[in-house]
C-alpha positions, -999 to 999 in steps of 0.1 A, spaced: -99 118 -886 -90 142 -861 -80 137 -826 -98 169 -814 -132 145 -825 -127 125 -797 -120 148 -766 -146 154 -741 -147 176 -708 -144 152 -673 -147 169 -641 -122 154 -622 -139 143 -593 -156 119 -617 -123 95 -621 -124 69 -594 -93 67 -570 -110 38 -553 -127 4 -564 -163 1 -556 -173 -10 -523 -180 -45 -541 -168 -53 -579 -206 -62 -583 -217 -30 -570 -207 -9 -597 -231 11 -621 -239 -1 -656 -251 15 -681 -263 -6 -710 -258 9 -746 -288 -7 -771 -273 0 -805 -303 -15 -823 -328 11 -808 -300 36 -796 -315 36 -760 -296 40 -730 -303 24 -694 -289 25 -660 -281 -4 -641 -257 -26 -613 -231 -50 -628 -248 -80 -607 -276 -70 -631 -257 -89 -660 -263 -121 -652 -302 -111 -662 -287 -97 -695 -267 -125 -707 -287 -158 -723 -273 -191 -733 -267 -183 -769 -240 -160 -758 -202 -171 -752 -181 -144 -734 -145 -143 -735 -125 -128 -709 -84 -120 -706 -69 -138 -679 -37 -119 -678 -23 -110 -643 -7 -80 -634 29 -78 -626 39 -55 -596 61 -38 -620 64 -10 -604 101 -6 -588 116 23 -561 150 21 -552 181 47 -545 212 54 -572 240 35 -555 266 67 -564 245 94 -550 216 83 -532 196 98 -549 155 83 -556 148 67 -592 116 53 -603 117 20 -630 84 11 -643 88 -23 -657 68 -26 -693 82 -61 -712 106 -86 -706 129 -98 -734 117 -134 -754 150 -145 -749 161 -131 -711 138 -124 -682 160 -108 -669 157 -81 -699 133 -56 -697 118 -26 -718 113 2 -686 107 35 -681 127 53 -654 117 87 -638 139 105 -633 158 96 -663 178 122 -662 200 111 -636 209 77 -646 230 67 -679 242 32 -693 259 13 -662 237 33 -636 230 7 -604 196 15 -586 191 -8 -554 156 -18 -549 162 -38 -519 192 -63 -507 180 -88 -536 171 -69 -563 193 -44 -582 182 -27 -614 211 -24 -642 207 6 -666 217 -1 -700 211 19 -731 177 40 -742 154 26 -766 141 45 -799 110 52 -779 112 83 -764 117 80 -725 125 36 -725 153 20 -713 165 -12 -713 173 -26 -679 187 -56 -662 174 -74 -634 203 -84 -608 187 -109 -587 185 -141 -565 159 -166 -567 129 -166 -584 122 -136 -603 85 -134 -598 85 -141 -565 114 -113 -563 91 -88 -580 61 -97 -554 85 -88 -526 98 -57 -536 72 -40 -566 41 -25 -566 7 -28 -585 15 0 -614 -16 20 -609 -21 44 -636 -15 81 -634 -46 95 -626 -51 73 -594 -34 92 -571 -15 75 -540 9 102 -527 5 81 -492 -1 48 -490 -14 27 -459 -7 -8 -459 -44 -15 -461 -45 6 -492 -14 -12 -510 -32 -42 -501 -65 -31 -513 -49 -23 -543 -30 -56 -544 -62 -75 -542 -89 -53 -563 -66 -43 -596 -69 -78 -606 -98 -97 -617 -108 -127 -599 -100 -149 -629 -63 -136 -633 -39 -164 -642 -11 -156 -663 16 -130 -652 29 -104 -674 8 -72 -677 18 -39 -664 -18 -24 -665 -52 -47 -656 -78 -56 -685 -103 -31 -662 -133 -43 -677 -132 -81 -661 -124 -62 -625 -166 -61 -620 -164 -100 -624 -169 -120 -589 -169 -157 -588 -199 -158 -583 -212 -142 -612 -191 -162 -639 -207 -195 -618 -244 -181 -623 -240 -171 -662 -221 -209 -664 -256 -218 -648 -274 -205 -671 -254 -223 -700 -234 -194 -706 -197 -208 -724 -169 -189 -703 -135 -189 -726 -102 -170 -715 -78 -157 -737 -47 -139 -727 -31 -107 -741 -3 -87 -718 -14 -55 -718 13 -31 -721 16 8 -730 3 4 -764 -30 -4 -751 -26 33 -730 1 57 -749 -17 86 -758 -26 93 -793 0 124 -801 -4 128 -838 -32 154 -850 -45 129 -876 -51 93 -858 -49 75 -887 -12 85 -886 -10 65 -846 7 38 -841 -2 9 -819 30 -6 -795 31 -44 -800 10 -66 -771 19 -105 -770 -16 -125 -767 -17 -163 -764 -52 -183 -779 -51 -220 -769 -65 -246 -792 -96 -252 -772 -105 -214 -767 -102 -211 -806 -123 -242 -814 -150 -230 -790 -150 -194 -804 -153 -211 -843 -181 -232 -834 -198 -208 -812 -194 -182 -842 -203 -208 -868 -235 -215 -845 -247 -180 -845 -240 -171 -807 -234 -136 -795 -192 -134 -788 -191 -112 -758 -158 -96 -751 -148 -85 -718 -123 -59 -722 -114 -41 -751 -82 -64 -747 -103 -91 -757 -112 -72 -785 -82 -70 -799 -71 -104 -795 -97 -121 -810 -102 -92 -840 -61 -95 -850 -62 -134 -844 -90 -133 -877 -75 -108 -894 -39 -128 -894 -59 -163 -900 -93 -158 -911 -108 -176 -882 -98 -178 -846 -65 -204 -841 -48 -213 -815 -14 -194 -816 12 -168 -794 13 -140 -813 14 -101 -807 -11 -74 -820 -8 -43 -834 -41 -40 -844 -54 -1 -837 -96 -4 -838 -114 32 -850 -143 40 -869 -152 28 -896 -144 -10 -890 -157 -40 -896 -157 -65 -866 -154 -98 -875 -157 -116 -843 -172 -95 -818 -204 -87 -813 -208 -72 -779 -186 -53 -755 -186 -47 -717 -161 -24 -713 -152 8 -687 -154 44 -696 -121 56 -713 -95 88 -715 -106 117 -738 -83 109 -769 -73 74 -761 -73 43 -784 -94 30 -763 -125 57 -766 -119 52 -805 -123 11 -801 -155 15 -786 -168 41 -811 -161 17 -837 -184 -5 -826 -212 14 -811 -207 46 -834 -194 77 -822 -222 102 -818 -241 70 -792 -207 65 -778 -207 103 -769 -241 105 -759 -237 81 -735 -206 93 -717 -227 129 -717 -252 109 -699 -229 90 -677 -215 124 -669 -247 138 -656 -255 108 -636 -222 110 -618 -205 75 -631 -171 72 -618 -149 67 -648 -116 47 -659 -96 23 -641 -113 16 -609 -145 33 -622 -180 21 -636 -186 3 -668 -209 -2 -698 -227 -28 -713 -226 -26 -754 -252 -48 -769 
């Protein structure tokens, strides 16, 4: 299969630069795979579309303020450091992207503030990535919150950031149920949920279950191979608790619908099943690349945003709903001025 088959033209003005006025006011396109029909709703209608024969699985990862701006101590040159993933053995050692990388070498010190300095280590095998050491005082997460910036995707432009916009991004580029800090991007399908919607679903008898996948570059790295089968996914860590595993296995055995919120929840569940033949409590990693044809073992339905052309996420939703149906839906979304990508609208694939 060729990557060119997953390309489409998107008017630039449909790339959402800001979130909807309220989380639940986003548009929602509903795709019925059985009838191959498309209907147009708003996200607040989700409480009418999910019944008590369903289980909702959400990714409760929390976005780190992982984008750091500092100056090279030797020259005063401005340097950006984007933290990607910490070492399992040392929380101060990270994989990172550095811009402009041509201005650094092993041993370069980048001063972010009086309490945080980044020491550049060696370049890694992945093009553009470096190992860096964070030199700081006090609790690292607290230091990052004081000195870091929310790592918005590059298609969300923030040339001049007012304090109000920064505050908005800190609040809205995070799900209301975010718990475990460790991601460099939000699981964006979850951004539409409010606590009120979650409470309404619980009141209907919908079981709500949380898993954790720390979103890294693997989810968003572009496919550069002509043949998509040649693409290799980067590893992303995930965790499923004993309670979550038991509930999902029980729901599956009872024939309930497993509704994943976001592609990261899909990959967590499908990876666990692929490794264990069921959902098991575990801390593990996923390199699972889902593209057509793929036989889903756990997930029945999906709430997801609209994804970039030629992306692994677009291929995943095509595997679930069918490529032709997805591309028909995207065409209709463009015609109806849906907002695309992280801060954009969503679809519910039934």
